[in-house]
C-alpha positions as CSV (number, residue, x, y, z in Angstrom):
1,Q,0.0,-11.8,1.7
2,L,0.6,-9.6,4.5
3,Q,2.6,-6.3,3.6
4,L,3.4,-3.1,5.5
5,V,4.2,0.1,3.7
6,E,5.8,2.9,5.4
7,S,5.2,6.5,4.0
8,G,5.5,10.2,5.0
9,G,9.2,10.5,5.9
10,G,11.2,13.5,4.5
11,L,13.6,16.1,5.4
12,V,12.4,18.6,8.1
13,Q,14.1,21.4,10.2
14,P,14.6,20.8,13.8
15,G,11.4,21.8,15.9
16,G,9.3,20.4,12.7
17,S,6.7,17.7,12.4
18,L,6.0,14.9,10.5
19,R,3.4,12.2,10.3
20,L,4.5,8.7,9.2
21,S,1.8,6.0,8.1
22,C,2.3,2.6,8.0
23,T,-0.5,1.1,5.6
24,T,-1.1,-2.7,6.0
25,S,-2.6,-5.3,3.6
26,G,-3.3,-9.2,3.6
27,F,-4.3,-9.3,7.2
28,T,-6.8,-7.7,9.9
29,L,-5.1,-5.1,11.6
30,D,-7.4,-5.2,14.5
31,Y,-5.3,-8.5,15.6
32,Y,-2.1,-7.4,15.2
33,T,0.2,-5.0,17.6
34,I,2.0,-2.7,15.6
35,G,5.6,-1.3,16.4
36,W,7.5,1.4,15.0
37,F,11.3,1.1,15.1
38,R,14.1,3.2,13.8
39,Q,17.8,2.7,12.9
40,A,20.4,5.5,12.4
41,P,23.6,5.1,10.6
42,G,26.2,3.1,12.7
43,K,23.4,2.4,15.7
44,E,21.6,-0.4,16.7
45,R,17.9,-0.6,15.8
46,E,15.6,0.5,18.5
47,G,12.0,0.6,19.4
48,V,10.3,3.9,19.3
49,S,6.6,3.4,19.9
50,C,4.1,0.2,19.9
51,I,0.2,0.2,19.7
52,T,-1.2,-3.1,21.0
53,S,-4.2,-5.1,19.2
54,I,-6.6,-5.8,22.1
55,D,-6.9,-2.5,23.9
56,G,-5.0,0.0,21.9
57,S,-2.1,0.5,24.7
58,T,0.4,2.7,23.6
59,F,4.0,2.4,24.5
60,Y,7.1,4.8,24.0
61,E,10.8,4.9,24.2
62,D,11.9,7.5,26.7
63,S,13.5,10.0,24.2
64,V,10.2,10.5,22.4
65,K,7.7,10.6,24.9
66,G,5.6,13.9,24.8
67,R,6.8,14.4,21.1
68,F,5.5,11.3,19.2
69,T,2.1,10.0,19.2
70,I,0.9,6.6,17.7
71,S,-2.5,6.0,16.7
72,R,-4.3,3.6,14.5
73,D,-7.3,3.4,11.9
74,N,-8.5,-0.1,11.7
75,A,-11.0,0.8,9.0
76,K,-8.2,2.1,7.1
77,N,-5.7,-0.5,8.0
78,T,-3.2,2.2,8.8
79,V,-0.9,3.0,11.9
80,Y,0.2,6.7,12.4
81,L,3.4,7.9,14.0
82,Q,2.9,11.8,14.8
83,M,6.4,13.2,15.3
84,N,6.3,17.0,16.7
85,S,9.4,18.8,18.0
86,L,11.9,16.8,16.0
87,K,15.4,16.8,16.8
88,P,18.5,16.0,14.8
89,E,18.8,12.8,16.7
90,D,15.7,11.6,15.3
91,T,17.2,11.2,12.2
92,A,16.9,7.4,11.0
93,I,15.1,5.1,8.6
94,Y,11.9,4.5,10.6
95,Y,10.2,1.0,10.1
96,C,6.8,-0.5,11.3
97,A,6.3,-3.9,12.2
98,A,3.6,-6.4,12.9
99,E,3.1,-9.4,15.3
100,R,-0.2,-11.0,16.3
101,S,1.0,-12.5,19.8
102,L,3.2,-10.1,21.6
103,N,4.0,-9.9,25.2
104,R,3.5,-6.2,25.6
105,H,6.7,-6.3,28.0
106,N,8.7,-7.1,24.9
107,W,7.1,-4.5,22.7
108,N,10.6,-2.9,21.9
109,I,12.2,-5.8,21.0
110,G,12.5,-6.2,17.0
111,T,12.9,-10.1,16.9
112,M,9.7,-10.4,18.6
113,Y,7.8,-9.1,15.1
114,D,7.4,-11.3,12.3
115,F,6.4,-8.9,9.7
116,W,8.3,-5.7,8.6
117,G,7.8,-2.8,6.3
118,Q,10.8,-1.4,3.9
119,G,11.2,1.7,6.0
120,T,11.1,5.4,5.4
121,Q,13.8,8.0,5.7
122,V,13.6,11.0,8.4
123,T,16.2,13.4,8.2
124,V,16.0,16.2,11.0
125,S,18.4,19.1,9.6
126,S,18.9,22.6,9.2
């Protein structure tokens, strides 16, 4: 059974850092594109970042460019989201999602992903 489990969320002060992990099981990570999404209270879910299966291309939402870095370790079946210089507006539940056949132009469209984790809370506050 294909599963994704997020971890690494928590409470951090503005300017701080967190590293989220998306640990997968039940499938070969190499063949899947992984996206990170977030949803803040009262807001729609938005795509944060993505790393593709074939060539490891990465994509970022404009507000996180230069602050967040996505990476994958296929041997550990894990995808990471390193988040630096965190801001209060980054506060949200963060989800990872997997899709085997994804047009990279649609990387930030949540409905294009078939498999989702349960989410991890990130709170940026002083």
